[in-house]
C-alpha positions as CSV (number, residue, x, y, z in Angstrom):
1,M,-19.5,6.9,-29.0
2,A,-16.4,4.8,-28.2
3,S,-16.9,2.3,-25.4
4,K,-15.3,3.0,-22.1
5,P,-11.9,1.4,-21.5
6,L,-11.8,-1.6,-19.1
7,M,-9.9,-1.2,-15.8
8,V,-9.2,-4.5,-14.0
9,I,-8.4,-4.2,-10.3
10,A,-6.6,-7.0,-8.5
11,G,-7.2,-6.9,-4.8
12,A,-10.5,-5.0,-5.2
13,T,-11.7,-6.0,-1.7
14,G,-8.6,-4.7,-0.1
15,A,-7.6,-1.2,1.1
16,Q,-5.7,0.0,-2.0
17,G,-7.7,-1.8,-4.6
18,G,-11.0,-0.6,-3.0
19,A,-9.8,3.0,-3.1
20,V,-8.8,2.7,-6.8
21,L,-12.2,1.1,-7.6
22,K,-14.1,3.9,-5.9
23,A,-12.0,6.7,-7.6
24,A,-12.3,5.0,-11.0
25,Y,-16.1,4.5,-10.6
26,N,-16.6,8.1,-9.6
27,T,-15.0,9.4,-12.8
28,G,-17.6,7.6,-14.8
29,K,-15.0,7.1,-17.5
30,W,-14.2,3.4,-16.9
31,K,-15.7,0.0,-17.2
32,I,-14.6,-1.8,-14.0
33,R,-13.8,-5.5,-13.4
34,A,-13.1,-6.2,-9.7
35,L,-11.0,-9.3,-9.0
36,T,-11.5,-11.3,-5.8
37,R,-10.7,-14.8,-4.6
38,D,-14.3,-15.3,-3.5
39,P,-17.1,-13.4,-5.3
40,S,-19.6,-14.8,-2.8
41,S,-17.9,-13.1,0.1
42,E,-19.7,-10.3,2.0
43,K,-17.0,-7.9,0.9
44,A,-17.5,-8.8,-2.8
45,K,-21.2,-8.6,-2.5
46,S,-21.0,-5.2,-0.8
47,L,-18.9,-3.9,-3.7
48,Q,-21.6,-4.9,-6.2
49,N,-24.3,-3.3,-4.1
50,E,-22.4,0.0,-3.7
51,F,-20.9,0.3,-7.2
52,K,-23.8,-0.7,-9.5
53,G,-22.7,-2.1,-12.9
54,I,-19.2,-3.2,-12.0
55,E,-18.2,-6.8,-12.9
56,V,-16.9,-9.0,-10.1
57,V,-14.8,-11.9,-11.2
58,K,-13.2,-14.8,-9.4
59,A,-9.4,-14.6,-9.6
60,D,-7.0,-16.6,-7.5
61,L,-3.5,-15.1,-7.9
62,N,-2.1,-18.6,-7.9
63,S,-4.2,-19.6,-11.0
64,E,-2.8,-18.7,-14.4
65,A,-6.2,-19.5,-16.0
66,D,-8.1,-17.2,-13.6
67,I,-5.7,-14.3,-14.3
68,R,-5.8,-14.8,-18.1
69,N,-9.6,-14.7,-18.0
70,A,-9.6,-11.7,-15.7
71,F,-7.2,-9.7,-17.9
72,N,-9.0,-10.4,-21.2
73,G,-9.8,-7.1,-22.9
74,A,-8.3,-5.0,-20.2
75,H,-6.9,-1.5,-21.1
76,T,-5.4,-0.8,-17.6
77,V,-4.7,-3.1,-14.7
78,F,-4.1,-2.0,-11.1
79,A,-2.5,-4.8,-9.1
80,V,-1.4,-5.4,-5.5
81,T,-0.4,-8.5,-3.6
82,N,-0.7,-9.2,0.1
83,F,2.5,-10.2,1.8
84,W,0.6,-10.7,5.1
85,D,-1.8,-13.2,3.6
86,P,-1.3,-16.4,5.7
87,E,-0.6,-18.4,2.5
88,V,2.3,-16.0,1.6
89,Q,3.6,-15.9,5.2
90,A,3.9,-19.7,5.0
91,K,5.8,-19.4,1.7
92,P,7.2,-15.8,1.4
93,E,8.5,-16.4,-2.2
94,L,4.9,-16.9,-3.3
95,E,4.4,-13.1,-3.4
96,Q,7.0,-12.8,-6.1
97,I,5.6,-15.7,-8.0
98,Q,2.1,-14.2,-7.9
99,G,3.4,-10.7,-8.9
100,K,5.5,-12.0,-11.8
101,R,2.6,-14.0,-13.0
102,L,0.5,-10.8,-13.1
103,V,3.2,-9.1,-15.1
104,D,3.6,-11.9,-17.6
105,I,-0.1,-12.2,-18.3
106,A,-0.6,-8.4,-18.5
107,S,2.2,-8.4,-21.1
108,E,0.9,-11.3,-23.0
109,S,-2.7,-10.0,-22.9
110,H,-1.6,-6.6,-24.4
111,V,-2.7,-4.6,-21.4
112,E,-2.0,-1.0,-22.3
113,Y,-1.0,0.2,-18.7
114,F,0.0,-1.9,-15.7
115,V,-0.1,0.0,-12.4
116,W,1.8,-2.0,-9.8
117,S,1.6,-1.3,-6.1
118,S,5.3,-1.5,-5.2
119,L,7.7,-0.3,-2.4
120,P,11.3,0.7,-2.2
121,D,14.0,-2.0,-2.0
122,Y,15.6,-1.5,1.5
123,G,18.3,-4.0,0.8
124,K,19.4,-2.2,-2.3
125,E,19.0,1.3,-0.7
126,S,21.1,0.4,2.3
127,N,23.8,-1.5,0.3
128,G,22.8,-4.8,2.0
129,K,22.7,-3.5,5.6
130,Y,18.9,-4.1,5.9
131,K,18.1,-7.0,3.7
132,S,15.5,-8.8,5.7
133,V,12.6,-6.4,4.9
134,L,10.9,-8.9,2.6
135,H,7.5,-7.1,2.4
136,F,9.3,-4.1,0.8
137,D,12.0,-5.8,-1.3
138,G,9.8,-8.5,-2.8
139,K,7.5,-5.9,-4.3
140,Y,10.4,-4.1,-5.8
141,R,11.7,-7.3,-7.4
142,I,8.4,-7.5,-9.2
143,E,8.7,-3.8,-10.2
144,E,12.1,-4.6,-11.7
145,Y,10.6,-7.6,-13.5
146,A,7.8,-5.4,-15.0
147,K,10.4,-2.9,-16.2
148,S,12.1,-5.8,-18.2
149,K,9.0,-6.2,-20.3
150,P,9.5,-3.8,-23.3
151,N,5.9,-4.1,-24.5
152,L,4.3,-3.3,-21.1
153,K,3.8,0.3,-20.0
154,S,4.2,0.0,-16.2
155,I,3.6,2.7,-13.5
156,F,4.6,2.2,-9.9
157,F,2.7,3.4,-7.0
158,H,4.6,3.5,-3.6
159,A,2.4,4.1,-0.5
160,A,3.9,5.4,2.7
161,F,3.0,4.1,6.2
162,Y,-0.8,3.9,6.4
163,A,-2.4,6.1,9.1
164,Q,-4.8,3.1,9.4
165,N,-1.8,1.0,10.7
166,F,-2.2,2.7,14.1
167,Q,-5.7,1.0,14.4
168,S,-4.4,-2.4,13.5
169,F,-0.7,-3.5,13.3
170,F,0.8,-0.8,15.5
171,P,-1.7,0.6,18.0
172,P,-0.5,2.8,20.9
173,L,-0.1,1.0,24.2
174,K,-2.0,2.1,27.3
175,A,0.1,2.9,30.4
176,Q,-1.2,2.3,33.9
177,D,-2.2,6.0,34.3
178,G,-4.1,5.8,31.0
179,T,-1.5,7.6,28.9
180,L,-1.3,6.2,25.4
181,V,2.2,5.3,24.3
182,F,3.3,5.3,20.7
183,A,6.2,2.9,21.1
184,F,8.6,2.1,18.3
185,P,12.3,1.0,17.9
186,F,13.5,4.3,16.4
187,N,14.6,7.6,18.0
188,D,12.5,10.7,18.5
189,R,14.1,12.4,15.5
190,T,13.0,9.7,13.0
191,K,10.5,11.0,10.5
192,V,7.6,8.7,9.7
193,A,6.1,9.1,6.2
194,I,2.3,8.9,6.8
195,F,-0.4,8.2,4.2
196,D,-4.2,7.7,4.3
197,V,-4.7,4.6,2.1
198,N,-8.0,6.0,1.0
199,D,-6.0,8.6,-1.1
200,T,-4.6,5.8,-3.3
201,G,-7.4,6.0,-5.9
202,T,-7.0,9.8,-6.2
203,I,-3.3,9.5,-7.0
204,V,-3.6,6.5,-9.4
205,L,-6.5,8.0,-11.3
206,K,-4.7,11.4,-11.6
207,A,-1.6,9.6,-13.0
208,L,-3.8,7.8,-15.5
209,E,-5.0,11.1,-17.0
210,D,-1.5,11.4,-18.5
211,P,-0.2,7.8,-18.1
212,D,2.8,8.0,-20.6
213,E,4.3,10.7,-18.3
214,W,4.6,8.1,-15.5
215,V,5.7,5.0,-17.4
216,N,8.5,3.2,-15.5
217,K,8.4,5.9,-12.8
218,D,7.7,5.6,-9.0
219,I,5.0,7.7,-7.5
220,S,6.1,7.9,-3.9
221,S,3.1,9.0,-1.8
222,A,3.3,10.5,1.7
223,A,1.0,13.2,3.0
224,E,3.6,14.4,5.5
225,E,6.5,13.3,7.6
226,L,6.1,13.3,11.4
227,T,8.4,12.3,14.2
228,G,7.2,10.0,17.0
229,P,6.6,12.9,19.4
230,E,4.8,14.9,16.7
231,I,2.5,11.9,16.1
232,A,1.7,11.7,19.8
233,A,1.1,15.5,19.9
234,V,-1.3,15.5,17.0
235,F,-3.1,12.6,18.5
236,S,-3.5,14.4,21.8
237,K,-4.6,17.6,20.0
238,V,-7.4,15.8,18.2
239,T,-8.6,13.4,20.9
240,G,-7.8,15.3,24.1
241,K,-6.1,12.2,25.4
242,K,-2.6,12.3,26.9
243,A,-0.1,10.5,24.5
244,I,3.6,10.2,24.4
245,F,6.3,8.6,22.2
246,N,8.6,6.0,23.6
247,E,11.7,4.6,21.9
248,L,12.0,0.8,22.3
249,S,15.3,-1.0,22.4
250,E,15.9,-3.9,20.0
251,E,15.5,-6.3,22.8
252,E,12.2,-4.7,24.0
253,Y,10.8,-4.7,20.5
254,K,11.7,-8.2,19.6
255,K,10.3,-9.4,22.9
256,R,7.0,-7.9,21.9
257,V,7.2,-9.1,18.3
258,P,9.1,-12.4,18.3
259,G,10.4,-14.4,15.4
260,S,11.1,-13.5,11.8
261,T,8.3,-10.9,11.8
262,G,10.0,-9.0,14.6
263,E,13.4,-9.2,12.9
264,E,11.9,-7.9,9.6
265,L,9.9,-5.0,11.2
266,Y,12.9,-4.0,13.4
267,D,15.1,-3.7,10.3
268,M,12.3,-1.7,8.6
269,F,12.1,0.8,11.5
270,Q,15.9,1.0,11.6
271,F,16.0,1.8,7.9
272,W,13.6,4.6,8.5
273,Q,15.8,6.0,11.3
274,R,18.9,6.0,9.1
275,Y,17.5,6.7,5.6
276,G,13.8,7.7,5.8
277,Y,10.8,5.6,4.6
278,F,11.6,6.1,0.9
279,G,15.4,6.2,1.1
280,K,16.8,8.6,-1.5
281,T,13.4,9.1,-3.2
282,D,11.3,12.2,-2.8
283,P,8.3,11.2,-0.6
284,F,5.9,13.8,-1.9
285,I,5.6,12.9,-5.6
286,G,2.0,11.8,-5.2
287,R,1.1,14.8,-3.1
288,R,2.4,17.2,-5.7
289,L,0.6,15.3,-8.4
290,V,-2.9,15.7,-6.9
291,G,-2.3,19.0,-5.0
292,N,-3.1,17.7,-1.5
293,L,-3.4,14.6,0.6
294,T,-5.1,13.8,3.8
295,S,-2.9,14.7,6.8
296,F,-2.6,12.6,10.0
297,E,-4.7,15.2,11.8
298,Q,-7.4,15.2,9.1
299,W,-7.4,11.4,9.1
300,L,-7.9,11.2,12.8
301,R,-10.9,13.6,12.6
302,Q,-12.4,11.7,9.7
303,A,-11.9,8.3,11.2
304,N,-13.1,9.5,14.6
305,W,-10.5,7.2,16.1
306,A,-9.3,7.9,19.6
307,G,-7.0,4.9,20.3
308,P,-7.7,1.3,21.3
309,A,-10.8,0.6,23.4
């Protein structure tokens, strides 16, 4: 019997990488090498405990030697970088350096398929109007670079706005009367493309059943599109708590989120209002590929989340 192909997962202790690892493991068809900056971390140890038999390897994305060692013998690589890593925040161009290093070494290591977690280019999509959304545009620059490698078969996964972001980056605010307020700098007609990050693995593994069909293509993945008032209504339906949507002005938003981060996120939200999350691209390619994705309502029930404490 032929040995199982080796899948290498960069960012295995993160949300997307962890979801791909779980899905690949559950198929029973892959050998898995999980990459992490610190194999002695609690997250890395818990992976080894939960997924018996996987290989956990140290790989600093800033180290060419680490990546070459990690990619040795790989059939397929799933790779994602973290723009919000403090190291990258201090030097934003580092994300593109890391991503292009992954592409180069995948190409030189004769990796068969390279799955890159990318995002749309908002500067390009808006003809330069919204060109400060670095955490989107930088990933797309890496996508373009991967497409320039003729011997590398690349597939591009594009995740929509995580439902989990409401628990972390963008929680609803609590008004004096206890009402939870989903407050964003876009109007009440803007559609937010929502995605449960745990569905990442389902989509990626389905694409890898027929990978040549997806080479050099984007798999844009949203479960649904909801307006701000619809998000608040679904939240109220599931939790029984009163919730509303509130449109913030540019001044109000940038007062809450100051500096370059506020500028970048404000432009991101304005892009959504004008063009939608994925711009001209169909947001439901991933949904059609697997047949169904977790809706916001389903995610709320599964996560048992009822807003900030």
